[in-house]
SELORO-515830 format. One line per field, with one value per atom (N, C-alpha, C): residue number from 1; atom name; y, x, z; chain. Coordinates in steps of 0.05 Angstrom, whole numbers, plus 5000, padded with zeros to 4 digits. Layout:
REM SELORO-515830
lumvo	(NUM_...)
bafi	(CA_...)
Y	(Y_...)
X	(X_...)
Z	(Z_...)
pase	(A_...)
END
This chain:
REM SELORO-515830
lumvo	(1_1_1_2_2_2_3_3_3_4_4_4_5_5_5_6_6_6_7_7_7_8_8_8_9_9_9_10_10_10_11_11_11_12_12_12_13_13_13_14_14_14_15_15_15_16_16_16_17_17_17_18_18_18_19_19_19_20_20_20_21_21_21_22_22_22_23_23_23_24_24_24_25_25_25_26_26_26_27_27_27_28_28_28_29_29_29_30_30_30_31_31_31_32_32_32_33_33_33_34_34_34_35_35_35_36_36_36_37_37_37_38_38_38_39_39_39_40_40_40_41_41_41_42_42_42_43_43_43_44_44_44_45_45_45_46_46_46_47_47_47_48_48_48_49_49_49_50_50_50_51_51_51_52_52_52_53_53_53_54_54_54_55_55_55_56_56_56_57_57_57_58_58_58_59_59_59_60_60_60_61_61_61_62_62_62_63_63_63_64_64_64_65_65_65_66_66_66_67_67_67_68_68_68_69_69_69_70_70_70_71_71_71_72_72_72_73_73_73_74_74_74_75_75_75_76_76_76_77_77_77_78_78_78_79_79_79_80_80_80_81_81_81_82_82_82_83_83_83_84_84_84_85_85_85_86_86_86_87_87_87_88_88_88_89_89_89_90_90_90_91_91_91_92_92_92_93_93_93_94_94_94_95_95_95_96_96_96_97_97_97_98_98_98_99_99_99_100_100_100_101_101_101_102_102_102_103_103_103_104_104_104_105_105_105_106_106_106_107_107_107_108_108_108_109_109_109_110_110_110_111_111_111_112_112_112_113_113_113_114_114_114_115_115_115_116_116_116_117_117_117_118_118_118_119_119_119_120_120_120_121_121_121_122_122_122_123_123_123_124_124_124_125_125_125_126_126_126_127_127_127_128_128_128_129_129_129_130_130_130_131_131_131_132_132_132_133_133_133_134_134_134_135_135_135_136_136_136_137_137_137_138_138_138_139_139_139_140_140_140_141_141_141_142_142_142_143_143_143_144_144_144_145_145_145_146_146_146_147_147_147_148_148_148_149_149_149_150_150_150_151_151_151_152_152_152_153_153_153_154_154_154_155_155_155_156_156_156_157_157_157_158_158_158_159_159_159_160_160_160_161_161_161_162_162_162_163_163_163_164_164_164_165_165_165_166_166_166_167_167_167_168_168_168_169_169_169_170_170_170_171_171_171_172_172_172_173_173_173_174_174_174_175_175_175_176_176_176_177_177_177_178_178_178_179_179_179_180_180_180_181_181_181_182_182_182_183_183_183_184_184_184_185_185_185_186_186_186_187_187_187_188_188_188_189_189_189_190_190_190_191_191_191_192_192_192_193_193_193_194_194_194_195_195_195_196_196_196_197_197_197_198_198_198_199_199_199_200_200_200_201_201_201_202_202_202_203_203_203_204_204_204_205_205_205_206_206_206_207_207_207_208_208_208_209_209_209_210_210_210_211_211_211_212_212_212_213_213_213_214_214_214_215_215_215_216_216_216_217_217_217_218_218_218_219_219_219_220_220_220_221_221_221_222_222_222_223_223_223_224_224_224_225_225_225_226_226_226_227_227_227_228_228_228_229_229_229_230_230_230_231_231_231_232_232_232_233_233_233_234_234_234_235_235_235_236_236_236_237_237_237_238_238_238_239_239_239_240_240_240_241_241_241_242_242_242_243_243_243_244_244_244_245_245_245)
bafi	(N_CA_C_N_CA_C_N_CA_C_N_CA_C_N_CA_C_N_CA_C_N_CA_C_N_CA_C_N_CA_C_N_CA_C_N_CA_C_N_CA_C_N_CA_C_N_CA_C_N_CA_C_N_CA_C_N_CA_C_N_CA_C_N_CA_C_N_CA_C_N_CA_C_N_CA_C_N_CA_C_N_CA_C_N_CA_C_N_CA_C_N_CA_C_N_CA_C_N_CA_C_N_CA_C_N_CA_C_N_CA_C_N_CA_C_N_CA_C_N_CA_C_N_CA_C_N_CA_C_N_CA_C_N_CA_C_N_CA_C_N_CA_C_N_CA_C_N_CA_C_N_CA_C_N_CA_C_N_CA_C_N_CA_C_N_CA_C_N_CA_C_N_CA_C_N_CA_C_N_CA_C_N_CA_C_N_CA_C_N_CA_C_N_CA_C_N_CA_C_N_CA_C_N_CA_C_N_CA_C_N_CA_C_N_CA_C_N_CA_C_N_CA_C_N_CA_C_N_CA_C_N_CA_C_N_CA_C_N_CA_C_N_CA_C_N_CA_C_N_CA_C_N_CA_C_N_CA_C_N_CA_C_N_CA_C_N_CA_C_N_CA_C_N_CA_C_N_CA_C_N_CA_C_N_CA_C_N_CA_C_N_CA_C_N_CA_C_N_CA_C_N_CA_C_N_CA_C_N_CA_C_N_CA_C_N_CA_C_N_CA_C_N_CA_C_N_CA_C_N_CA_C_N_CA_C_N_CA_C_N_CA_C_N_CA_C_N_CA_C_N_CA_C_N_CA_C_N_CA_C_N_CA_C_N_CA_C_N_CA_C_N_CA_C_N_CA_C_N_CA_C_N_CA_C_N_CA_C_N_CA_C_N_CA_C_N_CA_C_N_CA_C_N_CA_C_N_CA_C_N_CA_C_N_CA_C_N_CA_C_N_CA_C_N_CA_C_N_CA_C_N_CA_C_N_CA_C_N_CA_C_N_CA_C_N_CA_C_N_CA_C_N_CA_C_N_CA_C_N_CA_C_N_CA_C_N_CA_C_N_CA_C_N_CA_C_N_CA_C_N_CA_C_N_CA_C_N_CA_C_N_CA_C_N_CA_C_N_CA_C_N_CA_C_N_CA_C_N_CA_C_N_CA_C_N_CA_C_N_CA_C_N_CA_C_N_CA_C_N_CA_C_N_CA_C_N_CA_C_N_CA_C_N_CA_C_N_CA_C_N_CA_C_N_CA_C_N_CA_C_N_CA_C_N_CA_C_N_CA_C_N_CA_C_N_CA_C_N_CA_C_N_CA_C_N_CA_C_N_CA_C_N_CA_C_N_CA_C_N_CA_C_N_CA_C_N_CA_C_N_CA_C_N_CA_C_N_CA_C_N_CA_C_N_CA_C_N_CA_C_N_CA_C_N_CA_C_N_CA_C_N_CA_C_N_CA_C_N_CA_C_N_CA_C_N_CA_C_N_CA_C_N_CA_C_N_CA_C_N_CA_C_N_CA_C_N_CA_C_N_CA_C_N_CA_C_N_CA_C_N_CA_C_N_CA_C_N_CA_C_N_CA_C_N_CA_C_N_CA_C_N_CA_C_N_CA_C_N_CA_C_N_CA_C_N_CA_C_N_CA_C_N_CA_C_N_CA_C_N_CA_C_N_CA_C_N_CA_C_N_CA_C_N_CA_C_N_CA_C_N_CA_C_N_CA_C_N_CA_C_N_CA_C_N_CA_C_N_CA_C_N_CA_C_N_CA_C_N_CA_C_N_CA_C_N_CA_C_N_CA_C_N_CA_C_N_CA_C_N_CA_C_N_CA_C_N_CA_C_N_CA_C_N_CA_C_N_CA_C_N_CA_C_N_CA_C_N_CA_C_N_CA_C_N_CA_C_N_CA_C_N_CA_C_N_CA_C)
Y	(4973_4998_5033_5045_5069_5094_5112_5141_5159_5172_5190_5217_5226_5246_5250_5243_5243_5266_5277_5298_5282_5266_5245_5263_5291_5306_5315_5314_5333_5311_5287_5269_5271_5269_5269_5252_5228_5218_5192_5212_5195_5169_5174_5144_5124_5123_5098_5100_5116_5116_5098_5110_5093_5073_5057_5030_5015_5027_5019_5011_5037_5034_5017_5008_4988_4958_4954_4932_4923_4947_4935_4942_4949_4950_4972_4992_5015_5036_5038_5063_5087_5105_5138_5153_5179_5203_5223_5225_5240_5272_5290_5313_5340_5359_5378_5401_5424_5447_5470_5468_5490_5476_5487_5484_5471_5487_5482_5455_5444_5415_5397_5395_5377_5358_5377_5354_5345_5358_5347_5320_5318_5293_5277_5283_5260_5248_5256_5249_5234_5235_5222_5190_5201_5179_5161_5165_5157_5139_5113_5103_5083_5087_5069_5077_5051_5051_5060_5053_5052_5083_5105_5129_5149_5167_5183_5213_5229_5258_5284_5295_5322_5347_5357_5388_5405_5422_5430_5460_5481_5506_5508_5507_5502_5531_5534_5561_5570_5549_5578_5585_5578_5588_5608_5615_5630_5655_5668_5695_5698_5684_5685_5669_5652_5640_5645_5657_5666_5665_5675_5687_5664_5633_5608_5598_5616_5613_5604_5623_5617_5590_5590_5561_5535_5541_5515_5515_5538_5532_5524_5524_5516_5483_5479_5451_5427_5443_5430_5410_5417_5397_5371_5371_5344_5331_5345_5335_5327_5300_5295_5292_5299_5296_5322_5337_5368_5372_5383_5385_5387_5398_5405_5433_5441_5467_5468_5495_5501_5527_5529_5551_5550_5568_5566_5587_5588_5607_5611_5596_5591_5621_5631_5658_5661_5654_5661_5662_5653_5652_5677_5693_5705_5724_5736_5762_5759_5729_5722_5718_5714_5702_5709_5730_5742_5735_5736_5727_5693_5676_5651_5647_5667_5653_5658_5676_5687_5659_5657_5630_5605_5601_5577_5577_5597_5601_5602_5612_5611_5578_5564_5535_5525_5525_5509_5518_5545_5552_5544_5534_5526_5486_5480_5454_5450_5467_5457_5465_5483_5483_5460_5440_5426_5402_5402_5369_5363_5380_5370_5356_5348_5340_5330_5309_5298_5316_5326_5347_5339_5347_5342_5368_5373_5404_5409_5428_5434_5459_5451_5475_5478_5480_5481_5512_5515_5546_5557_5550_5560_5543_5516_5502_5512_5531_5543_5563_5573_5588_5570_5547_5526_5513_5513_5496_5516_5546_5569_5562_5563_5562_5536_5518_5486_5490_5503_5510_5527_5551_5567_5555_5532_5521_5487_5475_5444_5423_5442_5425_5419_5433_5428_5406_5379_5361_5344_5321_5309_5321_5342_5344_5328_5320_5307_5324_5325_5344_5329_5341_5328_5332_5318_5321_5340_5334_5360_5359_5395_5398_5411_5421_5441_5428_5449_5431_5419_5403_5383_5390_5414_5426_5432_5436_5441_5421_5399_5373_5357_5370_5360_5379_5398_5408_5394_5391_5377_5354_5332_5313_5320_5344_5342_5354_5371_5379_5356_5335_5312_5309_5324_5324_5292_5285_5258_5268_5254_5254_5235_5247_5231_5232_5209_5217_5195_5204_5191_5185_5171_5169_5190_5210_5235_5237_5252_5266_5246_5219_5206_5197_5216_5218_5229_5258_5278_5265_5269_5265_5282_5308_5321_5307_5296_5278_5257_5242_5224_5221_5238_5259_5261_5268_5276_5255_5232_5214_5200_5192_5181_5179_5213_5218_5220_5212_5215_5189_5189_5164_5146_5127_5107_5107_5101_5103_5120_5145_5168_5179_5152_5159_5144_5154_5138_5155_5137_5138_5151_5166_5184_5185_5193_5195_5230_5242_5275_5276_5251_5253_5262_5276_5274_5294_5308_5329_5307_5293_5278_5259_5252_5237_5211_5193_5169_5175_5185_5193_5208_5203_5219_5214_5199_5197_5197_5209_5218_5185_5193_5167_5159_5136_5122_5123_5119_5116_5087_5069_5045_5041_5061_5062_5082_5086_5098_5078_5051_5037_5030_5043_5042_5059_5074_5088_5065_5043_5030_5022_5012_4999_5018_5049_5070_5070_5068_5072_5045_5024_4997_5004_5016_5022_5046_5062_5087_5081_5066_5056_5027_5017_4988_4969_4969_4958_4945_4917_4907_4917_4917_4928_4912_4891_4873_4890_4896_4903_4936_4948_4970_4972_4956_4962_4946_4941_4934_4957_4968_4991_5016_5015_5041_5037_5011_4998_5008_4998_5006_5039_5056_5082_5087_5078_5093_5088_5064_5055_5073_5081_5095_5122_5135_5157_5157_5137_5133_5130_5123_5118_5145_5170_5188_5204_5203_5213_5209_5178_5175_5179_5187_5187_5215)
X	(5018_5002_5020_5011_5020_5008_5016_5003_5014_5022_5047_5034_5014_5007_4995_5010_5003_5012_4996_5005_5007_5024_5026_5030_5044_5045_5031_5004_4983_4961_4973_4943_4947_4926_4928_4947_4951_4970_4980_5005_5023_5038_5042_5061_5040_5013_5001_4995_4994_4987_5019_5044_5066_5069_5047_5049_5034_5015_4993_5008_5025_5036_5056_5072_5090_5080_5053_5050_5030_5031_5012_5036_5058_5084_5070_5062_5052_5081_5070_5097_5080_5096_5081_5106_5092_5110_5089_5105_5098_5102_5087_5085_5085_5108_5102_5095_5074_5070_5090_5107_5129_5151_5179_5201_5208_5199_5203_5195_5172_5164_5180_5198_5208_5227_5247_5264_5250_5229_5205_5198_5186_5178_5199_5221_5242_5246_5248_5252_5236_5206_5187_5187_5192_5187_5214_5241_5264_5274_5284_5299_5285_5254_5236_5239_5249_5250_5231_5203_5174_5168_5179_5167_5190_5188_5198_5184_5202_5185_5198_5181_5181_5179_5200_5205_5192_5162_5144_5139_5130_5117_5089_5073_5048_5033_5021_5018_4992_4979_4954_4968_4996_5007_5036_5032_5057_5054_5025_5027_5037_5033_5044_5067_5077_5103_5122_5118_5143_5162_5169_5196_5207_5200_5212_5226_5223_5228_5256_5280_5307_5312_5299_5299_5299_5271_5273_5291_5305_5322_5354_5352_5377_5381_5355_5350_5349_5342_5338_5362_5392_5401_5399_5391_5382_5354_5341_5316_5311_5307_5299_5274_5253_5222_5221_5199_5191_5173_5157_5124_5105_5095_5069_5084_5084_5088_5068_5063_5048_5035_5015_4997_4965_4956_4924_4913_4899_4876_4847_4844_4818_4814_4785_4776_4791_4796_4812_4843_4854_4881_4884_4869_4872_4889_4893_4909_4937_4939_4967_4978_4964_4970_4997_5010_5034_5056_5054_5076_5076_5053_5055_5071_5061_5075_5103_5114_5148_5159_5140_5155_5159_5134_5136_5157_5157_5179_5208_5213_5237_5245_5230_5238_5241_5222_5234_5254_5266_5298_5309_5313_5329_5329_5303_5305_5318_5312_5328_5362_5369_5397_5414_5394_5407_5404_5400_5387_5364_5340_5319_5313_5279_5271_5251_5238_5211_5191_5174_5156_5124_5119_5088_5073_5057_5045_5014_5013_4984_4972_4949_4947_4911_4910_4874_4874_4851_4839_4868_4889_4911_4926_4914_4923_4945_4933_4947_4976_4963_4992_5014_5005_5027_5032_5026_5041_5050_5047_5063_5099_5097_5118_5127_5118_5130_5147_5136_5144_5170_5163_5194_5215_5211_5236_5233_5240_5233_5250_5272_5289_5286_5260_5265_5258_5246_5249_5225_5209_5192_5168_5141_5122_5102_5088_5066_5045_5018_4997_4978_4981_4967_4935_4913_4891_4884_4886_4887_4862_4847_4820_4816_4836_4837_4814_4814_4799_4819_4797_4809_4822_4823_4846_4866_4869_4897_4905_4884_4900_4911_4906_4916_4946_4948_4975_4990_4983_4999_5011_4993_5003_5025_5016_5038_5070_5071_5096_5112_5093_5105_5098_5077_5067_5059_5060_5056_5029_5010_4985_4981_4974_4968_4937_4923_4897_4887_4857_4854_4833_4817_4785_4772_4779_4759_4756_4780_4776_4760_4759_4744_4710_4708_4680_4660_4680_4663_4666_4641_4645_4666_4678_4691_4720_4725_4750_4754_4727_4730_4738_4725_4728_4768_4774_4800_4821_4810_4822_4821_4806_4800_4823_4827_4845_4877_4883_4915_4919_4943_4960_4965_4962_4964_4990_5014_5044_5047_5036_5043_5028_5014_5000_5002_4993_5000_4975_4973_4952_4961_4943_4949_4919_4918_4902_4897_4915_4915_4903_4909_4900_4918_4904_4881_4863_4872_4841_4820_4836_4806_4797_4769_4763_4745_4749_4720_4700_4679_4660_4665_4665_4675_4705_4722_4741_4759_4787_4811_4813_4817_4826_4857_4861_4889_4904_4935_4949_4947_4933_4931_4901_4890_4861_4871_4892_4900_4890_4897_4881_4857_4837_4811_4803_4825_4820_4824_4834_4837_4813_4784_4764_4755_4762_4744_4761_4785_4805_4799_4795_4787_4774_4749_4726_4724_4745_4751_4773_4791_4807_4805_4792_4781_4810_4820_4846_4841_4844_4838_4853_4845_4859_4891_4893_4917_4939_4929_4947_4959_4929_4936_4953_4951_4971_5002_5005_5026_5043_5029_5036_5039_5028_5035_5065_5069_5093_5113_5112_5129_5136_5109_5116_5133_5118_5135_5164_5172_5206_5217_5201_5211_5222_5202_5204_5231_5229_5252_5277_5283_5302_5317_5299_5303_5310_5299_5304_5328_5342_5367_5395_5386_5404_5425)
Z	(5001_4997_5003_4988_4983_4990_5010_5017_5011_4985_4974_4981_5002_5015_5038_5053_5084_5113_5121_5136_5163_5172_5186_5214_5225_5242_5253_5237_5242_5257_5254_5261_5306_5314_5343_5355_5354_5357_5335_5330_5309_5309_5338_5333_5337_5341_5336_5310_5290_5265_5254_5262_5255_5265_5282_5292_5279_5256_5234_5212_5205_5177_5183_5200_5208_5201_5216_5221_5195_5169_5147_5118_5131_5114_5088_5097_5078_5079_5048_5039_5040_5059_5063_5056_5044_5044_5059_5085_5100_5094_5085_5078_5099_5105_5122_5113_5130_5124_5121_5140_5148_5155_5142_5144_5174_5194_5226_5229_5219_5228_5213_5199_5180_5197_5218_5232_5246_5261_5280_5272_5251_5235_5226_5220_5218_5237_5262_5288_5296_5292_5299_5282_5256_5233_5243_5251_5253_5230_5235_5213_5194_5198_5179_5151_5137_5110_5091_5101_5081_5087_5104_5108_5100_5079_5069_5092_5091_5103_5086_5073_5055_5066_5055_5069_5050_5073_5057_5069_5059_5061_5052_5070_5049_5044_5017_5001_5020_5034_5055_5072_5087_5107_5099_5072_5065_5077_5075_5083_5110_5124_5159_5165_5149_5150_5126_5105_5091_5103_5117_5134_5138_5138_5139_5116_5097_5069_5057_5079_5084_5094_5117_5125_5115_5092_5069_5056_5041_5023_5033_5062_5076_5074_5084_5088_5061_5040_5021_5006_5015_5006_5025_5045_5061_5051_5034_5029_5003_5000_4973_4968_4975_4972_4983_4971_4977_4978_4995_4996_5015_5033_5003_5006_4978_4967_4945_4937_4907_4916_4903_4906_4904_4921_4931_4927_4903_4894_4902_4924_4940_4946_4949_4960_4988_5010_5027_5031_5008_5002_4978_4966_4943_4953_4974_4977_4981_4982_4985_4949_4938_4911_4901_4899_4886_4909_4933_4949_4945_4946_4946_4919_4888_4868_4871_4889_4893_4905_4923_4945_4928_4919_4900_4872_4867_4841_4858_4878_4892_4907_4910_4921_4896_4873_4853_4833_4840_4824_4844_4869_4886_4881_4875_4873_4853_4830_4801_4807_4824_4829_4842_4862_4868_4849_4827_4811_4810_4818_4823_4844_4850_4884_4871_4886_4877_4893_4883_4893_4898_4921_4917_4927_4903_4895_4896_4918_4917_4897_4882_4868_4862_4892_4887_4872_4864_4844_4836_4826_4817_4797_4785_4772_4744_4730_4709_4723_4750_4753_4765_4774_4785_4756_4740_4705_4699_4705_4682_4701_4727_4741_4735_4739_4735_4705_4686_4656_4654_4674_4675_4691_4705_4713_4715_4685_4681_4684_4704_4715_4751_4759_4782_4793_4783_4788_4779_4797_4783_4806_4785_4800_4802_4826_4826_4850_4826_4828_4854_4877_4898_4893_4887_4894_4871_4845_4823_4822_4822_4817_4789_4776_4758_4733_4709_4687_4676_4652_4638_4614_4603_4592_4610_4636_4655_4657_4658_4661_4642_4616_4591_4584_4592_4598_4614_4636_4662_4646_4634_4629_4613_4587_4570_4577_4604_4611_4627_4638_4649_4685_4689_4710_4722_4750_4761_4773_4783_4799_4820_4845_4874_4871_4884_4878_4906_4920_4942_4944_4961_4968_4974_4984_4981_4954_4942_4913_4898_4899_4874_4880_4905_4915_4899_4887_4871_4840_4823_4790_4783_4787_4778_4778_4808_4815_4791_4795_4785_4749_4741_4713_4703_4726_4718_4724_4743_4748_4728_4715_4693_4665_4666_4641_4649_4675_4689_4677_4669_4660_4683_4688_4706_4712_4692_4696_4712_4716_4731_4752_4759_4785_4806_4835_4857_4874_4901_4917_4940_4945_4973_4997_5016_5029_5038_5038_5045_5077_5088_5120_5137_5161_5173_5161_5141_5130_5114_5109_5087_5106_5107_5128_5119_5129_5124_5146_5135_5155_5175_5201_5221_5236_5212_5230_5205_5215_5191_5178_5153_5132_5146_5146_5158_5127_5130_5114_5089_5108_5094_5082_5082_5065_5038_5037_5008_4981_4990_4963_4963_4980_4973_4955_4937_4915_4886_4893_4866_4857_4874_4866_4840_4851_4826_4808_4814_4785_4770_4781_4767_4745_4762_4746_4718_4732_4707_4686_4692_4677_4666_4671_4659_4662_4692_4698_4719_4725_4756_4776_4803_4821_4826_4817_4827_4809_4787_4761_4775_4781_4788_4804_4837_4850_4842_4826_4815_4807_4789_4774_4794_4816_4835_4848_4857_4859_4845_4811_4798_4794_4802_4800_4818_4845_4868_4868_4857_4849_4833_4813_4793_4810_4823_4840_4860_4874_4894_4877_4855_4844_4836_4825_4820_4843_4872_4894_4907_4898_4905_4885_4864_4844_4844)
pase	(A_A_A_A_A_A_A_A_A_A_A_A_A_A_A_A_A_A_A_A_A_A_A_A_A_A_A_A_A_A_A_A_A_A_A_A_A_A_A_A_A_A_A_A_A_A_A_A_A_A_A_A_A_A_A_A_A_A_A_A_A_A_A_A_A_A_A_A_A_A_A_A_A_A_A_A_A_A_A_A_A_A_A_A_A_A_A_A_A_A_A_A_A_A_A_A_A_A_A_A_A_A_A_A_A_A_A_A_A_A_A_A_A_A_A_A_A_A_A_A_A_A_A_A_A_A_A_A_A_A_A_A_A_A_A_A_A_A_A_A_A_A_A_A_A_A_A_A_A_A_A_A_A_A_A_A_A_A_A_A_A_A_A_A_A_A_A_A_A_A_A_A_A_A_A_A_A_A_A_A_A_A_A_A_A_A_A_A_A_A_A_A_A_A_A_A_A_A_A_A_A_A_A_A_A_A_A_A_A_A_A_A_A_A_A_A_A_A_A_A_A_A_A_A_A_A_A_A_A_A_A_A_A_A_A_A_A_A_A_A_A_A_A_A_A_A_A_A_A_A_A_A_A_A_A_A_A_A_A_A_A_A_A_A_A_A_A_A_A_A_A_A_A_A_A_A_A_A_A_A_A_A_A_A_A_A_A_A_A_A_A_A_A_A_A_A_A_A_A_A_A_A_A_A_A_A_A_A_A_A_A_A_A_A_A_A_A_A_A_A_A_A_A_A_A_A_A_A_A_A_A_A_A_A_A_A_A_A_A_A_A_A_A_A_A_A_A_A_A_A_A_A_A_A_A_A_A_A_A_A_A_A_A_A_A_A_A_A_A_A_A_A_A_A_A_A_A_A_A_A_A_A_A_A_A_A_A_A_A_A_A_A_A_A_A_A_A_A_A_A_A_A_A_A_A_A_A_A_A_A_A_A_A_A_A_A_A_A_A_A_A_A_A_A_A_A_A_A_A_A_A_A_A_A_A_A_A_A_A_A_A_A_A_A_A_A_A_A_A_A_A_A_A_A_A_A_A_A_A_A_A_A_A_A_A_A_A_A_A_A_A_A_A_A_A_A_A_A_A_A_A_A_A_A_A_A_A_A_A_A_A_A_A_A_A_A_A_A_A_A_A_A_A_A_A_A_A_A_A_A_A_A_A_A_A_A_A_A_A_A_A_A_A_A_A_A_A_A_A_A_A_A_A_A_A_A_A_A_A_A_A_A_A_A_A_A_A_A_A_A_A_A_A_A_A_A_A_A_A_A_A_A_A_A_A_A_A_A_A_A_A_A_A_A_A_A_A_A_A_A_A_A_A_A_A_A_A_A_A_A_A_A_A_A_A_A_A_A_A_A_A_A_A_A_A_A_A_A_A_A_A_A_A_A_A_A_A_A_A_A_A_A_A_A_A_A_A_A_A_A_A_A_A_A_A_A_A_A_A_A_A_A_A_A_A_A_A_A_A_A_A_A_A_A_A_A_A_A_A_A_A_A_A_A_A_A_A_A_A_A_A_A_A_A_A_A_A_A_A_A_A_A_A_A_A_A_A_A_A_A_A_A_A_A_A_A_A_A_A_A_A_A_A_A_A_A_A_A_A_A_A_A_A_A_A_A_A_A_A_A_A_A_A_A_A_A_A_A_A_A_A_A_A_A_A)
END
């Protein structure tokens, strides 16, 4: 099982979640929302081989935490995975759009200077702006668009410029989410939860529930769940090879 976008440190009891991850052999990318959270999350994860920690600065927090950008840039040489980063154009965050764009551009520039990174990217309400930035910095690394919610035209553009995608049970509950997922190349797709923000009823999704997505993807792509699971593992292996190159 693979959960390529999980806010492990924001669960009420991360240690119990880690024990569940260990018991099930789940592969997890633990994203962070601020650079200051990165070292703490790495300490929490310890030497687990199936859990990686991404260095992030969430666009929703840029307005108040942009002063942490130099810290993020200073830590980048130690981090092979970067996220959650990106741009959020939803109404509550539009006032900081220019600042968000500048921060995202700087992160991409620094990633490119270091030879590229595996990046998990937020693009809600700002898909075109995110794609513009990625086109300006084609050497920044491998961009994985998390819970993509842009238009079909923006999706086509994202595929053309080489983006990957992570999809989860919460995304696939909506008709638009399913329509977008049906057009994503499965050789550039991974499963995610976006937990604990994404929920299963009254409870947060758990990392090992990311593969709940496979039943829907089977219907959308006409590929059985076993084959999809094997493809996800191949995809993860390709990204891991890039990250360690």
